[in-house]
MARTI-367857 format. One record per residue (C-alpha): x, y, z. Coordinates in steps of 0.2 Angstrom, whole numbers. Example, Ala and Ser with C-alpha at 12.3 -4.5 7.8 and 13.67 -1.06 7.14 Angstrom:
+-------+-------+-------+
!     u !     v !     w !
+-------+-------+-------+
!    62 !   -22 !    39 !
!    68 !    -5 !    36 !
+-------+-------+-------+
This chain:
+-------+-------+-------+
!     u !     v !     w !
+-------+-------+-------+
!   483 !   346 !   360 !
!   467 !   338 !   369 !
!   456 !   349 !   358 !
!   462 !   342 !   343 !
!   459 !   325 !   348 !
!   441 !   330 !   353 !
!   440 !   339 !   335 !
!   446 !   325 !   327 !
!   434 !   313 !   337 !
!   421 !   323 !   333 !
!   424 !   321 !   312 !
!   426 !   305 !   316 !
!   408 !   304 !   324 !
!   402 !   312 !   311 !
!   409 !   303 !   298 !
!   403 !   287 !   306 !
!   385 !   296 !   308 !
!   386 !   301 !   291 !
!   391 !   282 !   286 !
!   377 !   272 !   296 !
!   363 !   287 !   289 !
!   372 !   283 !   272 !
!   368 !   263 !   274 !
!   351 !   264 !   282 !
!   346 !   275 !   269 !
!   353 !   263 !   255 !
!   344 !   250 !   266 !
!   327 !   258 !   264 !
!   329 !   261 !   243 !
!   335 !   242 !   243 !
!   319 !   236 !   254 !
!   308 !   248 !   243 !
!   313 !   238 !   227 !
!   312 !   224 !   235 !
!   292 !   226 !   240 !
!   291 !   233 !   221 !
!   296 !   219 !   214 !
!   287 !   207 !   229 !
!   272 !   219 !   223 !
!   273 !   216 !   206 !
!   278 !   196 !   207 !
!   262 !   195 !   216 !
!   251 !   205 !   205 !
!   258 !   195 !   191 !
!   256 !   179 !   199 !
!   237 !   186 !   202 !
!   235 !   190 !   187 !
!   240 !   173 !   180 !
!   229 !   166 !   192 !
!   213 !   174 !   187 !
!   219 !   172 !   165 !
!   223 !   154 !   168 !
!   204 !   154 !   179 !
!   196 !   164 !   164 !
!   205 !   152 !   152 !
!   197 !   137 !   161 !
!   181 !   146 !   162 !
!   182 !   148 !   143 !
!   187 !   132 !   140 !
!   172 !   124 !   150 !
!   159 !   136 !   140 !
!   165 !   129 !   125 !
!   164 !   112 !   130 !
!   149 !   114 !   136 !
!   143 !   125 !   118 !
!   153 !   108 !   110 !
!   142 !    96 !   120 !
!   125 !   105 !   114 !
!   129 !   106 !    97 !
!   136 !    89 !    98 !
!   119 !    85 !   106 !
!   110 !    92 !    93 !
!   117 !    84 !    79 !
!   114 !    67 !    88 !
!    95 !    74 !    90 !
!    95 !    78 !    72 !
!   103 !    61 !    67 !
!    91 !    51 !    77 !
!    76 !    63 !    68 !
!    85 !    58 !    53 !
!    85 !    39 !    58 !
!    67 !    40 !    63 !
!    64 !    47 !    48 !
!    72 !    35 !    37 !
!    66 !    20 !    45 !
!    48 !    27 !    45 !
!    52 !    28 !    27 !
!    58 !    10 !    27 !
!    42 !     4 !    33 !
!    31 !    15 !    22 !
!    39 !     3 !     7 !
!    37 !   -11 !    16 !
!    20 !    -8 !    20 !
!    17 !    -2 !     1 !
!    26 !   -19 !    -6 !
!    18 !   -28 !     9 !
!     2 !   -25 !    -1 !
!     8 !   -31 !   -17 !
!    13 !   -49 !   -10 !
!     1 !   -52 !     5 !
!    -8 !   -63 !   -12 !
!     8 !   -73 !   -13 !
!     5 !   -93 !   -14 !
!   -15 !   -92 !   -12 !
!   -24 !  -101 !   -24 !
!   -36 !   -93 !   -35 !
!   -53 !   -99 !   -43 !
!   -65 !   -90 !   -57 !
!   -80 !   -90 !   -60 !
!   -84 !   -82 !   -76 !
!   -89 !   -82 !   -94 !
!   -79 !   -82 !  -112 !
!   -71 !   -64 !  -106 !
!   -61 !   -78 !   -95 !
!   -56 !   -92 !  -106 !
!   -42 !   -99 !  -112 !
!   -39 !  -116 !  -121 !
!   -30 !  -129 !  -110 !
!   -32 !  -118 !   -96 !
!   -51 !  -124 !   -91 !
!   -61 !  -137 !   -86 !
!   -65 !  -151 !  -100 !
!   -84 !  -148 !   -98 !
!   -84 !  -128 !   -99 !
!   -83 !  -119 !  -117 !
!   -67 !  -109 !  -124 !
!   -70 !   -93 !  -134 !
!   -49 !   -89 !  -133 !
!   -38 !   -90 !  -144 !
!   -49 !   -97 !  -158 !
!   -58 !   -81 !  -159 !
!   -51 !   -64 !  -155 !
!   -34 !   -55 !  -153 !
!   -26 !   -67 !  -140 !
!   -11 !   -76 !  -145 !
!    -6 !   -80 !  -129 !
!   -12 !   -85 !  -111 !
!    -2 !   -73 !  -102 !
!   -11 !   -58 !  -111 !
!   -28 !   -64 !  -103 !
!   -31 !   -53 !   -86 !
!   -30 !   -67 !   -73 !
!   -14 !   -74 !   -82 !
!    -6 !   -56 !   -78 !
!   -14 !   -54 !   -61 !
!    -7 !   -73 !   -55 !
!    10 !   -66 !   -65 !
!    11 !   -49 !   -54 !
!     4 !   -58 !   -36 !
!    12 !   -74 !   -36 !
!    -4 !   -83 !   -33 !
!    -6 !  -101 !   -39 !
!   -22 !  -106 !   -51 !
!   -34 !  -117 !   -42 !
!   -47 !  -118 !   -57 !
!   -52 !  -106 !   -69 !
!   -70 !  -115 !   -71 !
!   -74 !  -101 !   -88 !
!   -84 !  -105 !   -99 !
!   -89 !   -94 !  -115 !
!  -108 !   -91 !  -118 !
!  -117 !   -96 !   -99 !
!  -126 !   -85 !   -90 !
!  -130 !   -84 !   -71 !
!  -148 !   -88 !   -74 !
!  -156 !  -104 !   -78 !
!  -160 !  -121 !   -68 !
!  -149 !  -122 !   -55 !
!  -151 !  -143 !   -54 !
!  -147 !  -144 !   -70 !
!  -134 !  -158 !   -75 !
!  -120 !  -163 !   -86 !
!  -116 !  -147 !   -94 !
!  -112 !  -129 !   -88 !
!  -120 !  -115 !   -95 !
!  -128 !  -110 !   -81 !
!  -120 !  -102 !   -66 !
!  -130 !  -105 !   -52 !
!  -131 !  -122 !   -55 !
!  -121 !  -136 !   -41 !
!  -113 !  -146 !   -57 !
!  -105 !  -127 !   -60 !
!  -101 !  -122 !   -42 !
!   -91 !  -138 !   -38 !
!   -82 !  -135 !   -53 !
!   -71 !  -123 !   -41 !
!   -59 !  -133 !   -33 !
!   -43 !  -139 !   -40 !
!   -33 !  -156 !   -42 !
!   -35 !  -167 !   -29 !
!   -49 !  -159 !   -21 !
!   -40 !  -142 !   -16 !
!   -48 !  -129 !   -10 !
!   -47 !  -110 !   -17 !
!   -42 !   -97 !    -6 !
!   -50 !   -83 !   -17 !
!   -64 !   -84 !   -30 !
!   -68 !   -71 !   -41 !
!   -86 !   -71 !   -49 !
!   -84 !   -63 !   -65 !
!  -100 !   -65 !   -76 !
!  -116 !   -56 !   -82 !
!  -111 !   -52 !   -99 !
!  -122 !   -66 !  -107 !
!  -135 !   -63 !   -97 !
!  -137 !   -43 !  -104 !
!  -133 !   -49 !  -122 !
!  -148 !   -62 !  -120 !
!  -158 !   -50 !  -111 !
!  -162 !   -62 !   -94 !
!  -172 !   -47 !   -84 !
!  -164 !   -40 !   -69 !
!  -175 !   -43 !   -55 !
!  -174 !   -37 !   -40 !
!  -165 !   -46 !   -26 !
!  -153 !   -35 !   -18 !
!  -145 !   -51 !   -10 !
!  -153 !   -51 !     6 !
!  -170 !   -62 !     1 !
!  -167 !   -82 !     1 !
!  -168 !   -90 !   -17 !
!  -176 !  -108 !   -18 !
!  -166 !  -121 !   -30 !
!  -175 !  -126 !   -49 !
!  -176 !  -113 !   -63 !
!  -170 !   -97 !   -58 !
!  -179 !   -83 !   -72 !
!  -170 !   -68 !   -68 !
!  -151 !   -61 !   -64 !
!  -153 !   -53 !   -46 !
!  -159 !   -72 !   -39 !
!  -146 !   -81 !   -47 !
!  -132 !   -70 !   -43 !
!  -138 !   -71 !   -26 !
!  -139 !   -89 !   -25 !
!  -120 !   -91 !   -33 !
!  -115 !   -81 !   -21 !
!  -126 !   -91 !    -5 !
!  -117 !  -108 !   -15 !
!  -101 !  -101 !   -13 !
!  -100 !   -96 !     5 !
!  -111 !  -113 !     9 !
!   -96 !  -126 !    -2 !
!   -83 !  -113 !    -1 !
!   -82 !  -105 !    17 !
!   -65 !  -101 !    20 !
!   -62 !   -92 !     3 !
!   -63 !   -75 !     0 !
!   -74 !   -70 !   -14 !
!   -73 !   -57 !   -26 !
!   -87 !   -50 !   -39 !
!   -82 !   -41 !   -56 !
!   -96 !   -29 !   -62 !
!   -95 !   -28 !   -81 !
!   -87 !   -15 !   -91 !
!   -98 !    -3 !  -106 !
!  -102 !   -18 !  -119 !
!  -105 !   -11 !  -136 !
!  -117 !   -16 !  -147 !
!  -104 !   -28 !  -155 !
!  -105 !   -34 !  -177 !
!  -117 !   -20 !  -179 !
!  -112 !    -3 !  -177 !
!   -95 !     6 !  -179 !
!   -87 !    14 !  -171 !
!   -98 !     3 !  -157 !
!  -111 !    12 !  -148 !
!  -118 !     6 !  -130 !
!  -128 !    -8 !  -132 !
!  -145 !    -9 !  -123 !
!  -154 !   -24 !  -124 !
!  -174 !   -26 !  -127 !
!  -178 !   -22 !  -108 !
!  -168 !    -6 !  -109 !
!  -155 !   -11 !  -100 !
!  -135 !   -10 !  -100 !
!  -120 !   -15 !   -95 !
!  -121 !     1 !   -80 !
!  -138 !    -6 !   -74 !
!  -131 !   -26 !   -71 !
!  -115 !   -19 !   -62 !
!  -128 !    -8 !   -50 !
!  -136 !   -23 !   -47 !
!  -120 !   -32 !   -43 !
!  -112 !   -21 !   -34 !
!  -128 !   -20 !   -21 !
!  -130 !   -39 !   -19 !
!  -110 !   -42 !   -16 !
!  -110 !   -26 !    -4 !
!  -124 !   -35 !     4 !
!  -116 !   -48 !     8 !
!  -100 !   -38 !    13 !
!   -93 !   -46 !    -3 !
!   -78 !   -33 !   -12 !
!   -84 !   -26 !   -29 !
!   -73 !   -24 !   -41 !
!   -80 !   -10 !   -53 !
!   -76 !   -14 !   -72 !
!   -88 !     0 !   -78 !
!   -75 !    12 !   -72 !
!   -58 !     5 !   -73 !
!   -54 !    14 !   -91 !
!   -64 !     3 !  -103 !
!   -77 !    16 !  -112 !
!   -88 !    16 !  -128 !
!   -77 !    29 !  -134 !
!   -62 !    17 !  -135 !
!   -72 !    -2 !  -135 !
!   -63 !    -1 !  -153 !
!   -45 !    -4 !  -142 !
!   -50 !   -12 !  -128 !
!   -62 !   -26 !  -137 !
!   -62 !   -34 !  -156 !
!   -80 !   -34 !  -155 !
!   -87 !   -26 !  -142 !
!   -87 !   -37 !  -130 !
!   -73 !   -48 !  -130 !
!   -54 !   -39 !  -123 !
!   -37 !   -36 !  -134 !
!   -21 !   -37 !  -123 !
!   -25 !   -21 !  -119 !
!   -42 !   -22 !  -113 !
!   -36 !   -38 !  -102 !
!   -23 !   -25 !   -93 !
!   -37 !   -14 !   -88 !
!   -49 !   -25 !   -81 !
!   -31 !   -36 !   -73 !
!   -26 !   -17 !   -65 !
!   -44 !   -16 !   -56 !
!   -44 !   -32 !   -49 !
!   -26 !   -33 !   -44 !
!   -32 !   -14 !   -34 !
!   -47 !   -19 !   -28 !
!   -39 !   -39 !   -19 !
!   -23 !   -27 !   -13 !
!   -33 !   -11 !    -6 !
!   -42 !   -26 !     7 !
!   -26 !   -29 !    12 !
!   -22 !   -48 !    18 !
!   -34 !   -57 !     3 !
!   -40 !   -66 !    15 !
!   -59 !   -70 !    23 !
!   -63 !   -52 !    28 !
!   -82 !   -57 !    32 !
+-------+-------+-------+
């Protein structure tokens, strides 16, 4: 009996032991799986963390790239703005050259080439429109100039047939450009003083054979009978500086003059001293240069011996087309000088 009880107790213990071992094994297996899951979860969290870090890094890199691109576009935009501004400033400068003369008063000391009935002093003699091909004052070179620049006419002291040379003290007529009476007619109504004076004379000195002379503008000329062109022209400029010290003076050369009334087509006129319009023009340029006065080159303005039939009616006096060439030469010189005010 006791032996059976022991055997039964031994079986029970074995069974209990097996059960314990089995439970321990199962517990171990569960712990391994949970650990693996935990490891997997930890690894997953680490992976997610790394991924998030990478994404954030990429986002920052992209943001930097976008910022850099935006900066480049901004700089490019600023450069384009600067370029536009520069172009605008250039345009304004160009416009400024054409408008710098606006409102200034202009006087002319001239001969028949600048006359027009009703626009010159009563003491002066007209050529246009009774002669030549002009039919309206708007066709004259000086009226075209006034219209373009919006200057105001102070006095058009031009007279047909007058020379620069002659008696500088002559009174009662205006046939000598160097005369005191002639110089006084450059003021406007109520004594208005000109801002700009254009001297456009010398053609009649050429046609009438007045000796050229050799005064380069640096020698003083005494009042009285002036028998050569250089002395007369020098005296004119000295008187203008004395009587109109605030005015800016411009000196026009002569265009090529044809042998009018005798030869068709026109040939270059050479007077009995062997002189041409070019000789007088060079002397005007020399005298003006030594006095610091701008020179308007009409000898090379596009009017030539070969086109005198289109540019003039008689080899000397302009057609409307010829007048437009003179206006362009005058305008180019005046705008290149800038302000159109006294720069002495």
